[in-house]
All heavy atoms as a GROMACS GRO file, in nm:
protein
  616
    1MET      N    1   9.848  11.267   9.570
    1MET     CA    2   9.918  11.141   9.572
    1MET      C    3  10.039  11.154   9.665
    1MET      O    4  10.117  11.251   9.656
    1MET     CB    5   9.965  11.104   9.432
    1MET     CG    6  10.051  10.979   9.426
    1MET     SD    7  10.081  10.938   9.252
    1MET     CE    8  10.019  10.771   9.256
    2PRO      N    9  10.062  11.057   9.759
    2PRO     CA   10  10.175  11.068   9.852
    2PRO      C   11  10.309  11.052   9.784
    2PRO      O   12  10.322  10.982   9.681
    2PRO     CB   13  10.145  10.958   9.956
    2PRO     CG   14  10.066  10.863   9.881
    2PRO     CD   15   9.982  10.939   9.782
    3LEU      N   16  10.410  11.115   9.841
    3LEU     CA   17  10.546  11.098   9.798
    3LEU      C   18  10.594  10.958   9.832
    3LEU      O   19  10.577  10.913   9.942
    3LEU     CB   20  10.635  11.200   9.861
    3LEU     CG   21  10.787  11.189   9.832
    3LEU    CD1   22  10.812  11.215   9.688
    3LEU    CD2   23  10.864  11.289   9.922
    4VAL      N   24  10.648  10.885   9.735
    4VAL     CA   25  10.701  10.751   9.755
    4VAL      C   26  10.849  10.758   9.739
    4VAL      O   27  10.900  10.788   9.634
    4VAL     CB   28  10.640  10.651   9.659
    4VAL    CG1   29  10.703  10.512   9.678
    4VAL    CG2   30  10.489  10.646   9.676
    5VAL      N   31  10.919  10.725   9.847
    5VAL     CA   32  11.064  10.723   9.845
    5VAL      C   33  11.105  10.580   9.882
    5VAL      O   34  11.079  10.536   9.996
    5VAL     CB   35  11.128  10.828   9.941
    5VAL    CG1   36  11.277  10.814   9.939
    5VAL    CG2   37  11.078  10.965   9.909
    6PRO      N   38  11.165  10.504   9.788
    6PRO     CA   39  11.203  10.366   9.817
    6PRO      C   40  11.291  10.355   9.941
    6PRO      O   41  11.377  10.431   9.960
    6PRO     CB   42  11.281  10.322   9.694
    6PRO     CG   43  11.235  10.415   9.586
    6PRO     CD   44  11.204  10.546   9.653
    7GLY      N   45  11.253  10.260  10.032
    7GLY     CA   46  11.333  10.235  10.147
    7GLY      C   47  11.292  10.321  10.264
    7GLY      O   48  11.335  10.292  10.375
    8ILE      N   49  11.217  10.428  10.244
    8ILE     CA   50  11.175  10.517  10.356
    8ILE      C   51  11.030  10.492  10.388
    8ILE      O   52  10.993  10.467  10.501
    8ILE     CB   53  11.204  10.661  10.325
    8ILE    CG1   54  11.356  10.684  10.321
    8ILE    CG2   55  11.144  10.752  10.430
    8ILE    CD1   56  11.398  10.826  10.299
    9ASN      N   57  10.942  10.505  10.294
    9ASN     CA   58  10.798  10.500  10.317
    9ASN      C   59  10.754  10.364  10.374
    9ASN      O   60  10.670  10.362  10.465
    9ASN     CB   61  10.719  10.531  10.191
    9ASN     CG   62  10.736  10.672  10.149
    9ASN    OD1   63  10.850  10.709  10.104
    9ASN    ND2   64  10.636  10.753  10.160
   10SER      N   65  10.810  10.256  10.329
   10SER     CA   66  10.770  10.125  10.379
   10SER      C   67  10.812  10.110  10.525
   10SER      O   68  10.728  10.057  10.605
   10SER     CB   69  10.825  10.012  10.294
   10SER     OG   70  10.971  10.018  10.295
   11SER      N   71  10.930  10.154  10.560
   11SER     CA   72  10.972  10.141  10.702
   11SER      C   73  10.895  10.234  10.793
   11SER      O   74  10.867  10.203  10.907
   11SER     CB   75  11.123  10.164  10.712
   11SER     OG   76  11.155  10.299  10.679
   12LEU      N   77  10.854  10.350  10.740
   12LEU     CA   78  10.775  10.442  10.818
   12LEU      C   79  10.636  10.374  10.851
   12LEU      O   80  10.588  10.397  10.961
   12LEU     CB   81  10.750  10.575  10.750
   12LEU     CG   82  10.869  10.671  10.746
   12LEU    CD1   83  10.832  10.795  10.670
   12LEU    CD2   84  10.920  10.702  10.882
   13GLY      N   85  10.577  10.312  10.753
   13GLY     CA   86  10.451  10.246  10.777
   13GLY      C   87  10.463  10.139  10.880
   13GLY      O   88  10.373  10.124  10.967
   14ASP      N   89  10.569  10.061  10.880
   14ASP     CA   90  10.591   9.956  10.979
   14ASP      C   91  10.607  10.016  11.118
   14ASP      O   92  10.547   9.967  11.217
   14ASP     CB   93  10.715   9.872  10.947
   14ASP     CG   94  10.697   9.790  10.816
   14ASP    OD1   95  10.582   9.771  10.775
   14ASP    OD2   96  10.802   9.747  10.763
   15LYS      N   97  10.679  10.127  11.129
   15LYS     CA   98  10.702  10.194  11.259
   15LYS      C   99  10.572  10.254  11.304
   15LYS      O  100  10.545  10.250  11.427
   15LYS     CB  101  10.816  10.291  11.248
   15LYS     CG  102  10.954  10.237  11.235
   15LYS     CD  103  11.065  10.333  11.270
   15LYS     CE  104  11.082  10.444  11.164
   15LYS     NZ  105  11.200  10.524  11.193
   16ASN      N  106  10.496  10.317  11.215
   16ASN     CA  107  10.369  10.368  11.254
   16ASN      C  108  10.278  10.264  11.321
   16ASN      O  109  10.218  10.287  11.421
   16ASN     CB  110  10.295  10.433  11.129
   16ASN     CG  111  10.340  10.570  11.099
   16ASN    OD1  112  10.409  10.636  11.181
   16ASN    ND2  113  10.306  10.615  10.984
   17ASN      N  114  10.267  10.149  11.248
   17ASN     CA  115  10.184  10.042  11.300
   17ASN      C  116  10.228   9.990  11.435
   17ASN      O  117  10.153   9.966  11.524
   17ASN     CB  118  10.178   9.922  11.199
   17ASN     CG  119  10.101   9.961  11.076
   17ASN    OD1  120  10.016  10.048  11.078
   17ASN    ND2  121  10.129   9.889  10.966
   18GLU      N  122  10.361   9.975  11.450
   18GLU     CA  123  10.417   9.930  11.575
   18GLU      C  124  10.383  10.026  11.692
   18GLU      O  125  10.336   9.980  11.796
   18GLU     CB  126  10.569   9.917  11.562
   18GLU     CG  127  10.639   9.876  11.687
   18GLU     CD  128  10.790   9.881  11.673
   18GLU    OE1  129  10.839   9.879  11.560
   18GLU    OE2  130  10.858   9.883  11.776
   19TRP      N  131  10.404  10.152  11.671
   19TRP     CA  132  10.375  10.252  11.780
   19TRP      C  133  10.229  10.271  11.799
   19TRP      O  134  10.183  10.288  11.910
   19TRP     CB  135  10.441  10.384  11.748
   19TRP     CG  136  10.591  10.374  11.789
   19TRP    CD1  137  10.696  10.362  11.702
   19TRP    CD2  138  10.644  10.375  11.914
   19TRP    NE1  139  10.812  10.356  11.774
   19TRP    CE2  140  10.786  10.365  11.905
   19TRP    CE3  141  10.585  10.383  12.045
   19TRP    CZ2  142  10.868  10.357  12.017
   19TRP    CZ3  143  10.671  10.381  12.155
   19TRP    CH2  144  10.811  10.370  12.142
   20ALA      N  145  10.150  10.262  11.695
   20ALA     CA  146  10.002  10.272  11.708
   20ALA      C  147   9.952  10.163  11.796
   20ALA      O  148   9.867  10.186  11.882
   20ALA     CB  149   9.935  10.269  11.568
   21GLN      N  150  10.000  10.037  11.775
   21GLN     CA  151   9.956   9.925  11.855
   21GLN      C  152   9.991   9.945  12.006
   21GLN      O  153   9.917   9.906  12.098
   21GLN     CB  154  10.011   9.795  11.809
   21GLN     CG  155   9.951   9.752  11.677
   21GLN     CD  156  10.014   9.625  11.623
   21GLN    OE1  157  10.112   9.572  11.682
   21GLN    NE2  158   9.969   9.576  11.509
   22LYS      N  159  10.106  10.008  12.030
   22LYS     CA  160  10.149  10.034  12.169
   22LYS      C  161  10.075  10.145  12.240
   22LYS      O  162  10.053  10.139  12.359
   22LYS     CB  163  10.302  10.066  12.173
   22LYS     CG  164  10.393   9.957  12.134
   22LYS     CD  165  10.532  10.008  12.140
   22LYS     CE  166  10.632   9.899  12.097
   22LYS     NZ  167  10.771   9.949  12.100
   23LEU      N  168  10.034  10.248  12.160
   23LEU     CA  169   9.990  10.372  12.222
   23LEU      C  170   9.844  10.407  12.209
   23LEU      O  171   9.787  10.469  12.299
   23LEU     CB  172  10.074  10.491  12.165
   23LEU     CG  173  10.220  10.490  12.201
   23LEU    CD1  174  10.290  10.603  12.132
   23LEU    CD2  175  10.242  10.499  12.348
   24VAL      N  176   9.780  10.377  12.094
   24VAL     CA  177   9.645  10.423  12.067
   24VAL      C  178   9.549  10.372  12.175
   24VAL      O  179   9.553  10.256  12.211
   24VAL     CB  180   9.597  10.386  11.926
   24VAL    CG1  181   9.448  10.417  11.907
   24VAL    CG2  182   9.680  10.458  11.822
   25GLY      N  183   9.472  10.467  12.235
   25GLY     CA  184   9.379  10.432  12.339
   25GLY      C  185   9.436  10.441  12.480
   25GLY      O  186   9.365  10.426  12.577
   26LYS      N  187   9.563  10.473  12.494
   26LYS     CA  188   9.631  10.486  12.627
   26LYS      C  189   9.659  10.633  12.652
   26LYS      O  190   9.655  10.719  12.565
   26LYS     CB  191   9.758  10.408  12.628
   26LYS     CG  192   9.734  10.258  12.612
   26LYS     CD  193   9.866  10.184  12.626
   26LYS     CE  194   9.837  10.035  12.608
   26LYS     NZ  195   9.958   9.957  12.596
   27LYS      N  196   9.684  10.664  12.779
   27LYS     CA  197   9.726  10.796  12.819
   27LYS      C  198   9.878  10.793  12.836
   27LYS      O  199   9.937  10.694  12.862
   27LYS     CB  200   9.658  10.835  12.949
   27LYS     CG  201   9.505  10.849  12.934
   27LYS     CD  202   9.446  10.925  13.052
   27LYS     CE  203   9.296  10.932  13.035
   27LYS     NZ  204   9.263  11.063  12.977
   28ILE      N  205   9.941  10.913  12.812
   28ILE     CA  206  10.080  10.931  12.829
   28ILE      C  207  10.107  11.001  12.962
   28ILE      O  208  10.039  11.097  12.997
   28ILE     CB  209  10.140  11.018  12.716
   28ILE    CG1  210  10.104  10.952  12.580
   28ILE    CG2  211  10.284  11.040  12.736
   28ILE    CD1  212  10.181  10.833  12.544
   29SER      N  213  10.200  10.952  13.043
   29SER     CA  214  10.236  11.015  13.167
   29SER      C  215  10.382  11.016  13.191
   29SER      O  216  10.458  10.964  13.112
   29SER     CB  217  10.166  10.940  13.282
   29SER     OG  218  10.225  10.818  13.307
   30GLU      N  219  10.428  11.077  13.299
   30GLU     CA  220  10.569  11.080  13.335
   30GLU      C  221  10.616  10.945  13.384
   30GLU      O  222  10.734  10.909  13.371
   30GLU     CB  223  10.596  11.184  13.439
   30GLU     CG  224  10.564  11.330  13.395
   30GLU     CD  225  10.651  11.373  13.280
   30GLU    OE1  226  10.764  11.328  13.264
   30GLU    OE2  227  10.599  11.448  13.198
   31SER      N  228  10.533  10.866  13.450
   31SER     CA  229  10.572  10.736  13.499
   31SER      C  230  10.489  10.627  13.431
   31SER      O  231  10.401  10.656  13.357
   31SER     CB  232  10.547  10.730  13.651
   31SER     OG  233  10.411  10.743  13.675
   32SER      N  234  10.525  10.502  13.455
   32SER     CA  235  10.461  10.394  13.382
   32SER      C  236  10.372  10.310  13.480
   32SER      O  237  10.410  10.199  13.514
   32SER     CB  238  10.564  10.309  13.315
   32SER     OG  239  10.651  10.255  13.407
   33SER      N  240  10.257  10.364  13.519
   33SER     CA  241  10.167  10.288  13.600
   33SER      C  242  10.068  10.216  13.505
   33SER      O  243  10.103  10.117  13.450
   33SER     CB  244  10.097  10.383  13.699
   33SER     OG  245  10.031  10.486  13.634
   34ASP      N  246   9.948  10.272  13.495
   34ASP     CA  247   9.853  10.209  13.398
   34ASP      C  248   9.854  10.286  13.266
   34ASP      O  249   9.764  10.259  13.184
   34ASP     CB  250   9.712  10.209  13.463
   34ASP     CG  251   9.661  10.352  13.496
   34ASP    OD1  252   9.746  10.439  13.506
   34ASP    OD2  253   9.543  10.364  13.511
   35THR      N  254   9.949  10.372  13.247
   35THR     CA  255   9.958  10.450  13.126
   35THR      C  256  10.089  10.419  13.052
   35THR      O  257  10.165  10.331  13.100
   35THR     CB  258   9.952  10.601  13.156
   35THR    OG1  259  10.060  10.635  13.240
   35THR    CG2  260   9.820  10.643  13.223
   36PHE      N  261  10.120  10.489  12.953
   36PHE     CA  262  10.245  10.472  12.882
   36PHE      C  263  10.339  10.587  12.918
   36PHE      O  264  10.300  10.701  12.914
   36PHE     CB  265  10.226  10.479  12.728
   36PHE     CG  266  10.334  10.414  12.652
   36PHE    CD1  267  10.336  10.278  12.626
   36PHE    CD2  268  10.442  10.490  12.606
   36PHE    CE1  269  10.434  10.217  12.553
   36PHE    CE2  270  10.547  10.428  12.538
   36PHE     CZ  271  10.546  10.297  12.509
   37ALA      N  272  10.462  10.558  12.968
   37ALA     CA  273  10.555  10.658  13.016
   37ALA      C  274  10.622  10.731  12.906
   37ALA      O  275  10.662  10.666  12.804
   37ALA     CB  276  10.657  10.591  13.108
   38LYS      N  277  10.635  10.859  12.919
   38LYS     CA  278  10.710  10.943  12.819
   38LYS      C  279  10.849  10.895  12.801
   38LYS      O  280  10.906  10.899  12.689
   38LYS     CB  281  10.709  11.090  12.864
   38LYS     CG  282  10.578  11.162  12.851
   38LYS     CD  283  10.596  11.308  12.896
   38LYS     CE  284  10.462  11.374  12.885
   38LYS     NZ  285  10.469  11.514  12.931
   39LYS      N  286  10.913  10.841  12.905
   39LYS     CA  287  11.054  10.796  12.895
   39LYS      C  288  11.064  10.678  12.801
   39LYS      O  289  11.172  10.647  12.751
   39LYS     CB  290  11.111  10.761  13.035
   39LYS     CG  291  11.044  10.644  13.098
   39LYS     CD  292  11.109  10.618  13.236
   39LYS     CE  293  11.048  10.494  13.299
   39LYS     NZ  294  11.074  10.368  13.237
   40ASP      N  295  10.953  10.609  12.772
   40ASP     CA  296  10.961  10.492  12.684
   40ASP      C  297  10.936  10.524  12.537
   40ASP      O  298  10.942  10.443  12.449
   40ASP     CB  299  10.854  10.389  12.726
   40ASP     CG  300  10.883  10.333  12.866
   40ASP    OD1  301  11.006  10.319  12.900
   40ASP    OD2  302  10.792  10.301  12.942
   41LEU      N  303  10.913  10.653  12.511
   41LEU     CA  304  10.893  10.700  12.374
   41LEU      C  305  11.028  10.720  12.309
   41LEU      O  306  11.130  10.734  12.382
   41LEU     CB  307  10.814  10.833  12.371
   41LEU     CG  308  10.669  10.829  12.416
   41LEU    CD1  309  10.618  10.972  12.430
   41LEU    CD2  310  10.589  10.745  12.324
   42PRO      N  311  11.039  10.719  12.182
   42PRO     CA  312  11.166  10.748  12.115
   42PRO      C  313  11.218  10.886  12.156
   42PRO      O  314  11.142  10.975  12.193
   42PRO     CB  315  11.136  10.747  11.967
   42PRO     CG  316  11.007  10.678  11.949
   42PRO     CD  317  10.937  10.694  12.081
   43GLU      N  318  11.347  10.900  12.155
   43GLU     CA  319  11.412  11.027  12.196
   43GLU      C  320  11.352  11.144  12.116
   43GLU      O  321  11.322  11.249  12.170
   43GLU     CB  322  11.563  11.024  12.173
   43GLU     CG  323  11.637  11.150  12.218
   43GLU     CD  324  11.782  11.142  12.202
   43GLU    OE1  325  11.839  11.031  12.193
   43GLU    OE2  326  11.847  11.250  12.194
   44ASN      N  327  11.332  11.124  11.985
   44ASN     CA  328  11.283  11.226  11.901
   44ASN      C  329  11.133  11.209  11.888
   44ASN      O  330  11.082  11.136  11.805
   44ASN     CB  331  11.347  11.213  11.761
   44ASN     CG  332  11.386  11.346  11.704
   44ASN    OD1  333  11.360  11.447  11.761
   44ASN    ND2  334  11.457  11.342  11.596
   45HIS      N  335  11.052  11.278  11.974
   45HIS     CA  336  10.909  11.270  11.968
   45HIS      C  337  10.851  11.405  12.006
   45HIS      O  338  10.918  11.491  12.061
   45HIS     CB  339  10.857  11.163  12.065
   45HIS     CG  340  10.865  11.200  12.210
   45HIS    ND1  341  10.980  11.177  12.286
   45HIS    CD2  342  10.778  11.261  12.294
   45HIS    CE1  343  10.960  11.224  12.405
   45HIS    NE2  344  10.839  11.270  12.416
   46ARG      N  345  10.723  11.427  11.975
   46ARG     CA  346  10.646  11.540  12.022
   46ARG      C  347  10.507  11.492  12.043
   46ARG      O  348  10.451  11.408  11.977
   46ARG     CB  349  10.653  11.656  11.932
   46ARG     CG  350  10.597  11.635  11.791
   46ARG     CD  351  10.607  11.762  11.710
   46ARG     NE  352  10.562  11.736  11.575
   46ARG     CZ  353  10.565  11.825  11.476
   46ARG    NH1  354  10.609  11.948  11.502
   46ARG    NH2  355  10.526  11.796  11.354
   47ILE      N  356  10.441  11.553  12.147
   47ILE     CA  357  10.309  11.519  12.185
   47ILE      C  358  10.220  11.641  12.154
   47ILE      O  359  10.249  11.746  12.193
   47ILE     CB  360  10.298  11.485  12.334
   47ILE    CG1  361  10.384  11.360  12.363
   47ILE    CG2  362  10.154  11.459  12.379
   47ILE    CD1  363  10.401  11.323  12.508
   48LEU      N  364  10.115  11.617  12.071
   48LEU     CA  365  10.033  11.722  12.023
   48LEU      C  366   9.887  11.697  12.060
   48LEU      O  367   9.834  11.590  12.042
   48LEU     CB  368  10.040  11.733  11.872
   48LEU     CG  369  10.184  11.763  11.811
   48LEU    CD1  370  10.184  11.738  11.662
   48LEU    CD2  371  10.224  11.902  11.846
   49ARG      N  372   9.822  11.805  12.108
   49ARG     CA  373   9.680  11.805  12.141
   49ARG      C  374   9.609  11.874  12.028
   49ARG      O  375   9.673  11.949  11.953
   49ARG     CB  376   9.654  11.869  12.270
   49ARG     CG  377   9.705  11.788  12.389
   49ARG     CD  378   9.686  11.865  12.522
   49ARG     NE  379   9.729  11.777  12.632
   49ARG     CZ  380   9.859  11.763  12.670
   49ARG    NH1  381   9.950  11.826  12.599
   49ARG    NH2  382   9.896  11.693  12.770
   50ALA      N  383   9.479  11.852  12.011
   50ALA     CA  384   9.401  11.920  11.910
   50ALA      C  385   9.421  12.071  11.927
   50ALA      O  386   9.406  12.122  12.037
   50ALA     CB  387   9.253  11.883  11.923
   51GLY      N  388   9.456  12.140  11.817
   51GLY     CA  389   9.474  12.281  11.820
   51GLY      C  390   9.609  12.328  11.860
   51GLY      O  391   9.640  12.448  11.845
   52ASP      N  392   9.696  12.238  11.898
   52ASP     CA  393   9.836  12.281  11.927
   52ASP      C  394   9.910  12.323  11.800
   52ASP      O  395   9.892  12.256  11.695
   52ASP     CB  396   9.916  12.166  11.991
   52ASP     CG  397   9.894  12.143  12.138
   52ASP    OD1  398   9.818  12.227  12.197
   52ASP    OD2  399   9.945  12.047  12.192
   53PRO      N  400   9.986  12.426  11.804
   53PRO     CA  401  10.070  12.464  11.689
   53PRO      C  402  10.180  12.360  11.669
   53PRO      O  403  10.233  12.304  11.765
   53PRO     CB  404  10.127  12.600  11.727
   53PRO     CG  405  10.123  12.602  11.875
   53PRO     CD  406  10.007  12.518  11.918
   54ALA      N  407  10.209  12.338  11.542
   54ALA     CA  408  10.318  12.239  11.510
   54ALA      C  409  10.388  12.288  11.383
   54ALA      O  410  10.328  12.334  11.292
   54ALA     CB  411  10.259  12.100  11.489
   55THR      N  412  10.522  12.268  11.384
   55THR     CA  413  10.596  12.303  11.258
   55THR      C  414  10.564  12.201  11.157
   55THR      O  415  10.515  12.090  11.181
   55THR     CB  416  10.747  12.299  11.291
   55THR    OG1  417  10.782  12.165  11.332
   55THR    CG2  418  10.786  12.400  11.398
   56MET      N  419  10.578  12.245  11.028
   56MET     CA  420  10.548  12.160  10.917
   56MET      C  421  10.670  12.088  10.860
   56MET      O  422  10.665  12.030  10.753
   56MET     CB  423  10.478  12.242  10.805
   56MET     CG  424  10.342  12.299  10.853
   56MET     SD  425  10.226  12.174  10.907
   56MET     CE  426  10.195  12.089  10.754
   57ASP      N  427  10.786  12.100  10.927
   57ASP     CA  428  10.907  12.034  10.876
   57ASP      C  429  10.893  11.884  10.892
   57ASP      O  430  10.829  11.834  10.983
   57ASP     CB  431  11.029  12.082  10.951
   57ASP     CG  432  11.026  12.053  11.099
   57ASP    OD1  433  10.916  12.067  11.158
   57ASP    OD2  434  11.129  12.019  11.154
   58PHE      N  435  10.939  11.812  10.792
   58PHE     CA  436  10.928  11.663  10.789
   58PHE      C  437  11.051  11.609  10.844
   58PHE      O  438  11.165  11.629  10.795
   58PHE     CB  439  10.906  11.614  10.646
   58PHE     CG  440  10.889  11.465  10.637
   58PHE    CD1  441  10.774  11.406  10.685
   58PHE    CD2  442  10.994  11.384  10.593
   58PHE    CE1  443  10.765  11.265  10.682
   58PHE    CE2  444  10.979  11.247  10.589
   58PHE     CZ  445  10.866  11.188  10.635
   59ARG      N  446  11.040  11.535  10.950
   59ARG     CA  447  11.155  11.466  11.016
   59ARG      C  448  11.114  11.317  11.033
   59ARG      O  449  11.042  11.284  11.123
   59ARG     CB  450  11.184  11.529  11.146
   59ARG     CG  451  11.227  11.674  11.131
   59ARG     CD  452  11.262  11.746  11.257
   59ARG     NE  453  11.360  11.677  11.331
   59ARG     CZ  454  11.388  11.701  11.458
   59ARG    NH1  455  11.326  11.791  11.521
   59ARG    NH2  456  11.487  11.630  11.518
   60PRO      N  457  11.159  11.231  10.943
   60PRO     CA  458  11.115  11.094  10.940
   60PRO      C  459  11.149  11.017  11.069
   60PRO      O  460  11.083  10.914  11.097
   60PRO     CB  461  11.186  11.032  10.821
   60PRO     CG  462  11.296  11.124  10.786
   60PRO     CD  463  11.260  11.259  10.836
   61ASP      N  464  11.239  11.068  11.154
   61ASP     CA  465  11.274  10.996  11.278
   61ASP      C  466  11.194  11.048  11.395
   61ASP      O  467  11.209  10.998  11.509
   61ASP     CB  468  11.422  11.011  11.304
   61ASP     CG  469  11.464  11.153  11.327
   61ASP    OD1  470  11.404  11.244  11.264
   61ASP    OD2  471  11.561  11.178  11.404
   62ARG      N  472  11.108  11.146  11.375
   62ARG     CA  473  11.032  11.202  11.490
   62ARG      C  474  10.888  11.140  11.495
   62ARG      O  475  10.815  11.139  11.404
   62ARG     CB  476  11.014  11.352  11.468
   62ARG     CG  477  10.929  11.418  11.582
   62ARG     CD  478  10.920  11.567  11.567
   62ARG     NE  479  10.869  11.601  11.437
   62ARG     CZ  480  10.888  11.718  11.376
   62ARG    NH1  481  10.963  11.810  11.438
   62ARG    NH2  482  10.837  11.746  11.262
   63LEU      N  483  10.862  11.086  11.616
   63LEU     CA  484  10.724  11.029  11.640
   63LEU      C  485  10.633  11.139  11.687
   63LEU      O  486  10.662  11.206  11.788
   63LEU     CB  487  10.737  10.919  11.748
   63LEU     CG  488  10.605  10.853  11.788
   63LEU    CD1  489  10.538  10.782  11.679
   63LEU    CD2  490  10.621  10.765  11.910
   64ASN      N  491  10.520  11.157  11.619
   64ASN     CA  492  10.419  11.253  11.658
   64ASN      C  493  10.310  11.174  11.729
   64ASN      O  494  10.253  11.080  11.670
   64ASN     CB  495  10.361  11.322  11.537
   64ASN     CG  496  10.466  11.406  11.471
   64ASN    OD1  497  10.525  11.496  11.528
   64ASN    ND2  498  10.484  11.380  11.340
   65VAL      N  499  10.283  11.208  11.853
   65VAL     CA  500  10.178  11.142  11.931
   65VAL      C  501  10.058  11.242  11.941
   65VAL      O  502  10.077  11.347  11.995
   65VAL     CB  503  10.225  11.106  12.073
   65VAL    CG1  504  10.116  11.041  12.150
   65VAL    CG2  505  10.349  11.019  12.064
   66LEU      N  506   9.948  11.207  11.879
   66LEU     CA  507   9.833  11.295  11.875
   66LEU      C  508   9.728  11.256  11.978
   66LEU      O  509   9.684  11.143  11.981
   66LEU     CB  510   9.768  11.286  11.734
   66LEU     CG  511   9.876  11.307  11.620
   66LEU    CD1  512   9.813  11.280  11.488
   66LEU    CD2  513   9.933  11.448  11.625
   67LEU      N  514   9.693  11.350  12.065
   67LEU     CA  515   9.602  11.324  12.177
   67LEU      C  516   9.461  11.380  12.147
   67LEU      O  517   9.451  11.482  12.072
   67LEU     CB  518   9.652  11.389  12.306
   67LEU     CG  519   9.794  11.350  12.350
   67LEU    CD1  520   9.828  11.422  12.478
   67LEU    CD2  521   9.800  11.200  12.368
   68ASP      N  522   9.360  11.320  12.207
   68ASP     CA  523   9.226  11.376  12.191
   68ASP      C  524   9.197  11.470  12.306
   68ASP      O  525   9.287  11.505  12.387
   68ASP     CB  526   9.121  11.264  12.179
   68ASP     CG  527   9.110  11.177  12.306
   68ASP    OD1  528   9.164  11.218  12.412
   68ASP    OD2  529   9.044  11.075  12.300
   69GLU      N  530   9.072  11.510  12.322
   69GLU     CA  531   9.030  11.605  12.428
   69GLU      C  532   9.055  11.550  12.570
   69GLU      O  533   9.067  11.626  12.669
   69GLU     CB  534   8.884  11.644  12.418
   69GLU     CG  535   8.850  11.696  12.276
   69GLU     CD  536   8.826  11.584  12.176
   69GLU    OE1  537   8.783  11.472  12.211
   69GLU    OE2  538   8.853  11.608  12.062
   70THR      N  539   9.058  11.416  12.587
   70THR     CA  540   9.075  11.356  12.720
   70THR      C  541   9.223  11.318  12.746
   70THR      O  542   9.247  11.244  12.836
   70THR     CB  543   8.985  11.236  12.740
   70THR    OG1  544   9.020  11.139  12.645
   70THR    CG2  545   8.839  11.276  12.719
   71ASP      N  546   9.312  11.363  12.658
   71ASP     CA  547   9.457  11.332  12.666
   71ASP      C  548   9.485  11.184  12.643
   71ASP      O  549   9.579  11.130  12.696
   71ASP     CB  550   9.520  11.379  12.796
   71ASP     CG  551   9.536  11.537  12.796
   71ASP    OD1  552   9.529  11.596  12.685
   71ASP    OD2  553   9.550  11.592  12.905
   72THR      N  554   9.397  11.119  12.568
   72THR     CA  555   9.419  10.978  12.527
   72THR      C  556   9.477  10.978  12.386
   72THR      O  557   9.434  11.061  12.303
   72THR     CB  558   9.286  10.904  12.530
   72THR    OG1  559   9.234  10.907  12.664
   72THR    CG2  560   9.304  10.756  12.494
   73VAL      N  561   9.569  10.890  12.360
   73VAL     CA  562   9.634  10.883  12.226
   73VAL      C  563   9.535  10.840  12.128
   73VAL      O  564   9.465  10.734  12.144
   73VAL     CB  565   9.757  10.790  12.228
   73VAL    CG1  566   9.814  10.778  12.089
   73VAL    CG2  567   9.860  10.830  12.334
   74ARG      N  568   9.511  10.922  12.024
   74ARG     CA  569   9.417  10.886  11.917
   74ARG      C  570   9.486  10.841  11.789
   74ARG      O  571   9.429  10.771  11.709
   74ARG     CB  572   9.319  10.998  11.889
   74ARG     CG  573   9.381  11.121  11.825
   74ARG     CD  574   9.278  11.226  11.790
   74ARG     NE  575   9.337  11.348  11.750
   74ARG     CZ  576   9.384  11.378  11.628
   74ARG    NH1  577   9.377  11.290  11.536
   74ARG    NH2  578   9.436  11.492  11.603
   75ASP      N  579   9.613  10.883  11.774
   75ASP     CA  580   9.683  10.848  11.652
   75ASP      C  581   9.835  10.876  11.675
   75ASP      O  582   9.868  10.951  11.759
   75ASP     CB  583   9.634  10.924  11.529
   75ASP     CG  584   9.676  10.865  11.399
   75ASP    OD1  585   9.724  10.748  11.395
   75ASP    OD2  586   9.659  10.929  11.297
   76VAL      N  587   9.917  10.810  11.594
   76VAL     CA  588  10.065  10.834  11.593
   76VAL      C  589  10.108  10.840  11.445
   76VAL      O  590  10.047  10.774  11.361
   76VAL     CB  591  10.143  10.735  11.669
   76VAL    CG1  592  10.106  10.730  11.814
   76VAL    CG2  593  10.130  10.594  11.614
   77ASN      N  594  10.215  10.914  11.419
   77ASN     CA  595  10.277  10.908  11.286
   77ASN      C  596  10.417  10.960  11.298
   77ASN      O  597  10.454  11.026  11.396
   77ASN     CB  598  10.195  10.988  11.180
   77ASN     CG  599  10.183  11.132  11.216
   77ASN    OD1  600  10.282  11.200  11.233
   77ASN    ND2  601  10.063  11.182  11.224
   78PHE      N  602  10.495  10.931  11.198
   78PHE     CA  603  10.636  10.978  11.191
   78PHE      C  604  10.645  11.093  11.090
   78PHE      O  605  10.574  11.087  10.987
   78PHE     CB  606  10.733  10.869  11.149
   78PHE     CG  607  10.769  10.781  11.266
   78PHE    CD1  608  10.692  10.671  11.298
   78PHE    CD2  609  10.883  10.802  11.341
   78PHE    CE1  610  10.720  10.588  11.411
   78PHE    CE2  611  10.919  10.720  11.449
   78PHE     CZ  612  10.836  10.617  11.482
   79GLY      N  613  10.721  11.194  11.127
   79GLY     CA  614  10.741  11.301  11.028
   79GLY      C  615  10.762  11.435  11.097
   79GLY      O  616  10.774  11.453  11.209
   0.00000   0.00000   0.00000
């Protein structure tokens, strides 16, 4: 069962949905041509590919951008 913290979990879900709509299915690049530019991501973010090591610390303000094998965004989450 997930941890429920009033005032935090509901806003995280809203932010997840917002960023998922912007990013899922797109590629991330340094510039903003036909992809999504890294500079447009929140300051606190990390980009992870399948198999990349990642710390398990929970940071509710950090956007995790999860890429597939073709470097296309497959999912996002905060934490």
